Each structure stands twice: as C-alpha cells, then as structure tokens.
C-alpha positions as CSV (number, residue, x, y, z in Angstrom):
1,X,8.4,-211.3,74.7
2,X,6.5,-210.3,72.5
3,X,6.8,-209.8,68.7
4,X,5.3,-206.5,67.0
5,X,3.6,-206.7,63.8
6,X,2.9,-203.6,62.1
7,X,0.5,-202.7,59.3
8,X,1.8,-202.4,56.3
9,X,0.3,-200.1,53.3
10,X,1.2,-200.2,50.2
11,X,-0.5,-201.9,46.7
12,X,0.5,-205.2,45.3
13,X,1.6,-206.0,42.0
14,X,-1.4,-207.2,41.5
15,X,-3.1,-204.5,42.0
16,X,-0.8,-202.5,40.4
17,X,-1.6,-204.4,37.3
18,X,-5.3,-204.2,37.0
19,X,-5.1,-200.5,37.8
20,X,-3.0,-199.9,34.9
21,X,-5.0,-202.1,32.7
22,X,-7.9,-200.4,33.6
23,X,-6.1,-196.9,32.9
24,X,-4.5,-198.4,29.4
25,X,-8.6,-199.3,28.4
26,X,-10.3,-195.9,29.5
27,X,-7.0,-194.1,27.6
28,X,-7.5,-196.2,24.2
29,X,-11.2,-195.4,24.6
30,X,-10.9,-191.2,24.9
31,X,-8.0,-190.8,22.4
32,X,-10.1,-191.2,18.9
33,X,-12.7,-188.9,20.9
34,X,-10.4,-186.3,21.4
35,X,-8.9,-186.4,18.2
36,X,-12.0,-185.7,16.6
37,X,-12.3,-182.6,19.6
38,X,-9.4,-181.4,18.3
39,X,-9.6,-181.8,14.6
40,X,-13.2,-180.3,14.8
41,X,-11.7,-177.2,16.9
42,X,-9.3,-176.4,14.5
43,X,-11.9,-176.4,11.3
44,X,-14.3,-174.3,13.5
45,X,-11.5,-171.8,14.1
46,X,-10.1,-171.8,10.6
47,X,-13.7,-171.4,9.4
48,X,-14.5,-168.3,12.3
49,X,-11.1,-166.5,11.6
50,X,-11.8,-166.6,7.8
51,X,-15.5,-165.6,8.2
52,X,-14.3,-162.7,10.2
53,X,-11.6,-161.9,7.7
54,X,-14.7,-161.5,5.4
55,X,-16.7,-159.5,7.5
56,X,-13.7,-157.3,8.3
57,X,-13.1,-156.1,4.7
58,X,-16.6,-155.4,4.3
59,X,-17.4,-153.1,7.3
60,X,-13.8,-151.0,6.4
61,X,-15.2,-150.6,3.1
62,X,-18.2,-149.3,3.6
63,X,-16.0,-147.5,6.3
64,X,-13.4,-146.3,4.4
65,X,-15.5,-145.4,1.7
66,X,-12.7,-147.8,-0.8
67,X,-12.6,-151.0,-2.1
68,X,-11.4,-153.9,0.2
69,X,-10.2,-157.4,-0.4
70,X,-9.6,-160.4,0.8
71,X,-7.1,-162.2,-1.0
72,X,-4.8,-165.8,-0.6
73,X,-1.0,-165.0,0.0
74,X,1.6,-167.6,1.1
75,X,3.8,-164.4,2.2
76,X,0.9,-162.2,4.5
77,X,2.2,-159.1,2.8
78,X,1.0,-159.1,-0.8
79,X,-2.0,-161.3,-2.7
80,X,-0.8,-164.1,-4.5
81,X,-2.9,-164.7,-8.3
82,X,-2.1,-168.5,-8.1
83,X,-1.2,-171.4,-5.4
84,X,-2.9,-173.1,-2.8
85,X,-4.3,-170.9,0.5
86,X,-2.3,-171.1,3.2
87,X,-3.1,-168.3,4.2
88,X,-5.0,-164.5,3.5
89,X,-5.1,-161.2,3.8
90,X,-7.4,-158.2,4.2
91,X,-5.9,-155.6,2.5
92,X,-7.0,-151.4,0.7
93,X,-5.1,-152.1,-2.7
94,X,-5.4,-147.9,-3.0
95,X,-4.5,-147.1,0.7
96,X,-3.6,-143.1,0.0
97,X,-6.7,-143.2,-2.7
98,X,-4.9,-141.7,-5.9
99,X,-6.4,-144.1,-8.1
100,X,-3.7,-146.0,-9.0
101,X,-3.4,-149.6,-6.6
102,X,0.3,-149.3,-6.4
103,X,0.0,-148.7,-2.6
104,X,-1.6,-151.7,-0.4
105,X,-2.1,-151.0,3.3
106,X,-2.8,-154.7,4.9
107,X,-5.0,-154.9,7.5
108,X,-4.6,-158.3,8.2
109,X,-3.1,-161.6,8.1
110,X,-4.1,-165.6,8.8
111,X,-1.6,-168.5,7.5
112,X,-3.6,-171.5,8.1
113,X,-2.3,-174.8,10.6
114,X,-1.2,-177.5,8.4
115,X,-3.3,-180.0,8.8
116,X,-6.2,-177.1,7.5
117,X,-6.3,-177.2,4.1
118,X,-8.5,-174.1,2.5
119,X,-9.7,-174.0,-1.6
120,X,-12.4,-171.8,-3.2
121,X,-14.6,-171.2,-6.1
122,X,-13.0,-167.5,-6.0
123,X,-11.7,-166.8,-9.4
124,X,-8.1,-165.3,-9.3
125,X,-8.4,-165.9,-5.1
126,X,-9.8,-162.3,-4.1
127,X,-13.4,-161.1,-2.6
128,X,-12.9,-157.1,-3.1
129,X,-15.5,-155.7,-1.5
130,X,-16.8,-152.2,-2.8
131,X,-17.5,-149.2,-0.7
132,X,-21.1,-149.6,-0.8
133,X,-20.3,-153.6,1.4
134,X,-21.1,-155.8,-1.4
135,X,-18.6,-157.7,-3.7
136,X,-19.8,-157.8,-7.2
137,X,-18.7,-159.8,-10.1
138,X,-16.5,-158.2,-12.3
139,X,-14.7,-154.5,-11.9
140,X,-18.2,-152.6,-12.6
141,X,-19.7,-151.5,-10.0
142,X,-23.1,-152.5,-11.3
143,X,-22.1,-156.2,-11.6
144,X,-23.6,-159.3,-10.2
145,X,-23.1,-160.3,-6.7
146,X,-20.8,-162.7,-6.2
147,X,-21.4,-165.5,-4.9
148,X,-18.8,-168.3,-4.2
149,X,-17.5,-171.4,-1.7
150,X,-14.7,-171.4,0.8
151,X,-14.5,-175.1,2.0
152,X,-11.6,-175.5,4.9
153,X,-11.3,-179.2,5.0
154,X,-8.8,-182.0,7.5
155,X,-8.6,-185.1,5.2
156,X,-9.4,-187.7,8.2
157,X,-12.9,-188.8,8.8
158,X,-13.0,-188.1,12.5
159,X,-14.8,-185.8,12.6
160,X,-17.2,-187.3,9.7
161,X,-18.2,-183.7,8.8
162,X,-14.0,-183.1,8.0
163,X,-15.7,-179.9,5.5
164,X,-16.7,-176.8,6.5
165,X,-17.9,-174.8,4.0
166,X,-18.0,-171.0,4.4
167,X,-20.8,-169.6,1.5
168,X,-21.1,-166.0,0.3
169,X,-23.8,-165.2,-1.2
170,X,-25.9,-161.8,-2.7
171,X,-22.2,-159.7,-2.3
172,X,-22.2,-159.9,1.1
173,X,-24.5,-162.9,3.5
174,X,-22.0,-165.6,5.0
175,X,-23.0,-169.1,6.2
176,X,-20.9,-171.9,7.4
177,X,-21.8,-175.5,7.0
178,X,-20.4,-178.3,8.5
179,X,-20.0,-181.1,5.8
180,X,-19.5,-184.7,5.5
181,X,-16.7,-185.1,2.9
182,X,-16.2,-189.1,3.6
183,X,-12.4,-188.2,4.5
184,X,-12.0,-186.1,1.8
185,X,-10.2,-182.8,0.7
186,X,-11.1,-181.5,-2.5
187,X,-8.1,-179.7,-4.2
C-alpha cells in the first residue's frame, strides 16, 4: 500500500510574523505623513471657504447695489461683535433697502471645524463691501481702502506651514499664503 502525502499550502507562523512586522513599519512611516496631509487639507479648505465668502460678498454688493458684510458669527444667523471666530456669515444688513439695517438677510453661513482656528486684524469682526465693490475703513463712502488679514491655523507642526493667511488689500484684492508659525496659533 502506498501512502499519499498531499501538498499543503498556507503560511508558517514565522512568515506571518515577518509580514505583520513589515506592515507595522510601513504604517508607522505613513501615518505622520498622512496627518500632515489631513491638516494641510483642512487649512486649505477653510482658507478657500473664507476667500469664496469674501468674493461672494463683494459680487453681491455690486449686483444688489447695497452694502454686504462678512462678519464673525457664533450662531450662524447674526453677527457677533466680539468673541472668537468659530464661523462667519455673509449678510445684507438692509435687505429691504429702507435705510435701516434692521432686516438682515443671511446669504451664506460657514462654521469652522473644531481643529481650525481663525484670528483676524479686522476691527469689530466684520468686513463690509460697498456697492462699488470695495471694502473701506470707517462709515464714509470715501474712506480709505481696507487692508486686513485673516489667519487660519491648526496648532501643530504637521504640516510645518500650520497657518494660512488670507490677506485683503486695496479694498478688494485677496491673496492666500501658507506660513510656518512653528506650531503656534495667534490668539
């Protein structure tokens, strides 16, 4: 009688342990890079949303021939004169155009993710575009063009450029620049 020895297939315990060790090393190298990519994406997305809101306010001011404001908001329905920037709204303060800013119309509301912080050099927490499409300082129609910065930040060193600065110059020109703030966010 002949014995038949079938061939067995599978992995030995040693082969399985080596495979798991190699996978652990690869994951250990990839995770920090992945965290930097996620944070960079969060900052870029928040900066793009702010730029889009400012551009929308400018275009709506010219289209409607009224002032349109971008202001910090905690409740996404009204402007907050003080406090931190947890979000913002684009609002037409005088929607019925009767000369009294008592009937605001919110055109857009944006809430920041908890990881992203926003600070700004804007006095009073708002930027108002006039019907001519420019943001000016003061209430006068002939005030100087507004120049301001908005810093969107994540307190981390991954990525190194943990701040995206949105600059408003000449009353309407926008630029976005990544900045290395050494992992620190301004208050």
